[in-house]
C-alpha positions in Angstrom: 20.2 -53.8 31.0 20.0 -57.3 29.9 22.1 -59.6 30.6 23.6 -62.1 27.6 23.7 -65.6 28.3 27.1 -66.2 26.8 29.0 -65.4 29.8 31.8 -63.3 28.6 29.7 -60.8 26.5 29.0 -57.4 27.0 25.3 -56.6 28.1 22.7 -56.1 25.7 22.0 -51.9 25.6 18.6 -51.7 25.8 16.1 -49.9 23.3 16.0 -45.6 24.5 12.6 -44.6 25.5 12.0 -42.8 22.7 12.3 -45.8 20.5 10.2 -48.1 22.7 7.3 -44.8 22.9 7.4 -44.0 19.2 8.1 -47.8 17.5 9.1 -46.3 14.5 12.6 -44.6 12.8 13.0 -42.6 9.9 15.5 -43.6 7.4 17.3 -40.7 5.4 18.9 -40.9 2.5 20.1 -37.1 0.7 22.7 -35.5 -1.6 24.1 -34.4 1.5 23.9 -33.9 5.1 23.4 -30.3 4.9 19.3 -31.6 3.3 18.9 -32.8 6.8 17.7 -30.5 9.2 14.1 -29.5 7.8 13.2 -33.1 7.4 14.0 -33.4 10.7 12.4 -31.0 12.1 8.8 -32.2 10.1 9.4 -35.5 11.6 9.7 -34.3 14.9 6.5 -31.8 14.6 4.9 -35.0 13.3 5.8 -37.3 15.9 8.3 -39.7 14.4 11.6 -38.7 17.0 14.1 -41.8 16.3 16.3 -40.4 12.9 19.0 -43.0 11.3 21.5 -40.8 9.4 22.7 -43.5 6.4 26.6 -43.1 6.0 25.6 -43.3 1.9 24.7 -39.3 2.5 27.8 -37.4 2.4 28.5 -35.1 5.2 26.8 -37.1 8.1 29.6 -37.2 10.3 30.6 -33.2 9.7 26.8 -32.4 10.2 26.1 -34.9 13.0 27.1 -32.7 15.7 25.3 -29.5 14.3 21.8 -31.6 14.2 22.7 -32.9 18.0 22.8 -28.9 18.9 20.0 -27.7 16.9 17.8 -30.3 18.1 18.8 -31.4 21.8 16.8 -34.7 22.9 14.0 -33.5 21.4 15.3 -35.8 18.7 17.0 -39.0 18.9 20.0 -39.5 16.3 21.6 -42.2 15.2 24.1 -43.5 12.7 22.9 -46.2 9.7 25.3 -48.2 6.8 27.8 -48.6 9.2 30.7 -51.0 8.0 33.0 -51.4 10.4 33.9 -50.9 13.6 36.0 -47.5 13.3 32.6 -46.0 11.1 30.6 -47.1 14.9 33.7 -45.5 16.8 33.6 -42.1 15.3 30.0 -42.2 15.4 29.9 -43.2 19.1 32.6 -40.1 19.8 30.6 -37.3 17.5 27.4 -39.0 20.0 25.4 -40.4 17.8 22.3 -42.7 20.1 22.5 -45.6 18.4 24.4 -47.2 15.6 22.4 -49.4 12.7 24.6 -51.2 10.3 23.1 -53.7 7.3 25.2 -57.0 7.7 25.8 -58.9 11.1 29.4 -57.7 11.6 30.7 -58.5 14.7 33.3 -55.6 15.5 30.5 -53.3 15.0 28.4 -55.0 17.5 31.1 -55.0 19.6 31.9 -51.8 19.3 29.1 -50.5 20.4 28.5 -52.9 23.5 31.5 -52.4 24.8 30.2 -48.7 25.2 26.7 -48.9 26.3 25.3 -47.6 22.7 22.3 -49.4 21.1 23.2 -51.5 17.9 20.7 -52.6 15.2 23.0 -55.3 13.9 21.2 -56.1 9.8 20.8 -59.9 8.9 17.8 -62.3 7.0 18.6 -66.0 7.8 18.4 -67.3 11.3 21.2 -67.9 11.2 22.7 -63.8 10.5 20.0 -62.8 12.7 20.3 -65.5 15.9 24.5 -64.6 15.4 23.8 -60.5 15.9 21.2 -61.4 18.9 23.9 -63.4 20.8 26.8 -60.4 20.1 24.3 -58.4 22.1 22.2 -56.3 19.1 19.6 -54.0 20.9 17.3 -56.0 18.6 18.0 -57.5 14.8 16.9 -55.7 12.0 15.8 -57.6 9.0 16.7 -56.9 5.6 15.0 -57.3 3.8 12.0 -57.1 5.2 9.7 -57.3 2.5 10.8 -60.3 1.4 9.6 -62.7 4.2 6.4 -60.6 5.8 5.9 -59.9 9.9 4.7 -64.0 9.8 8.9 -64.4 10.0 8.6 -62.7 13.4 6.8 -65.5 15.0 8.7 -67.7 13.2 12.2 -66.2 14.7 10.6 -66.7 18.0 10.2 -70.6 17.9 14.1 -71.4 18.4 14.7 -67.7 19.2 12.1 -66.7 21.9 13.3 -63.2 23.3 14.5 -61.6 19.7 13.3 -58.5 19.4 13.1 -57.4 15.6 13.1 -54.0 13.9 11.7 -54.5 10.1 13.2 -52.7 7.6 13.7 -52.2 3.9 10.2 -52.5 1.5 8.2 -51.4 4.2 5.2 -49.0 3.8 3.2 -47.4 5.7 -0.2 -49.3 5.4 2.7 -52.1 6.8 3.5 -51.1 10.5 0.4 -52.0 11.8 1.1 -55.7 10.9 4.5 -55.7 12.4 3.8 -53.9 15.5 1.2 -56.9 16.2 3.2 -58.9 15.6 5.7 -58.2 17.9 8.1 -55.4 16.5 10.5 -53.8 18.6 10.1 -50.8 16.2 9.6 -50.3 12.2 12.4 -48.7 9.6 10.9 -46.6 6.6 12.5 -44.2 4.3 10.9 -44.1 0.9 7.2 -45.0 2.1 7.9 -42.2 4.9 10.0 -39.2 3.3 8.9 -39.0 -0.3 9.9 -36.3 -2.2 10.4 -34.5 0.4 14.4 -34.2 -0.3 13.3 -33.2 -3.7 11.4 -30.3 -2.7 8.5 -31.7 -1.6 6.4 -30.5 1.1 7.3 -30.6 4.5 3.7 -29.9 6.1 2.6 -33.6 4.3 5.8 -35.2 5.3 5.0 -34.4 8.5 1.3 -35.4 7.9 2.7 -38.5 6.8 4.7 -38.9 10.1 1.8 -38.6 12.0 -0.2 -41.0 10.1 2.2 -43.6 10.9 2.3 -42.2 14.7 -1.5 -43.1 15.0 -1.1 -46.7 13.3 1.6 -47.1 15.6 -0.5 -46.6 18.8 -3.7 -47.7 17.1 -1.7 -51.5 16.7 -0.5 -50.9 20.2 -3.9 -50.5 21.5 -5.1 -53.8 20.1 -2.7 -55.9 21.3 
């Protein structure tokens, strides 16, 4: 755990070993959370082991305990699109490994840091991102990342040299190496990774895309 510089604030939850190794978060959205299981299995087989279940999908809280039981410790499952402290507390009570929010909401961040669970608040401007980091975020989610590009990380680290960043929104598979080389803690991928998997598409092809992402990550890390 890293201590925040500001006195009186909570300690900063560290990223999991899974995330530090895999460096990819798969963002899942579907018609209902009951559709998640085979997709998670396909992602796991391709080496993408950090899974974000978004609350914009119905049934996430009902299905989360079942998914945790099925997949055990082979993947880590977090809850995303969290916008209130109550949602964060429910996710944590049900066993979420981490919480992701598209906004910089202090109550959500505090709910997680108090319990030592990684939290990734979203923002775009330096003020938003610094606020989330100062409050104890594990890393800040630059959203939408396609608006700024990988060079934004070096710009942020001018005034905020220690800030950790996860780009999300509009990140394509081919963009992954540039973000990793720029210093991103991880990359967050939705549609470009998932493709048509929730519409009857090939899960074998999904696994192949996941492996491609992991290969990109490994190659980018080796080049650093």
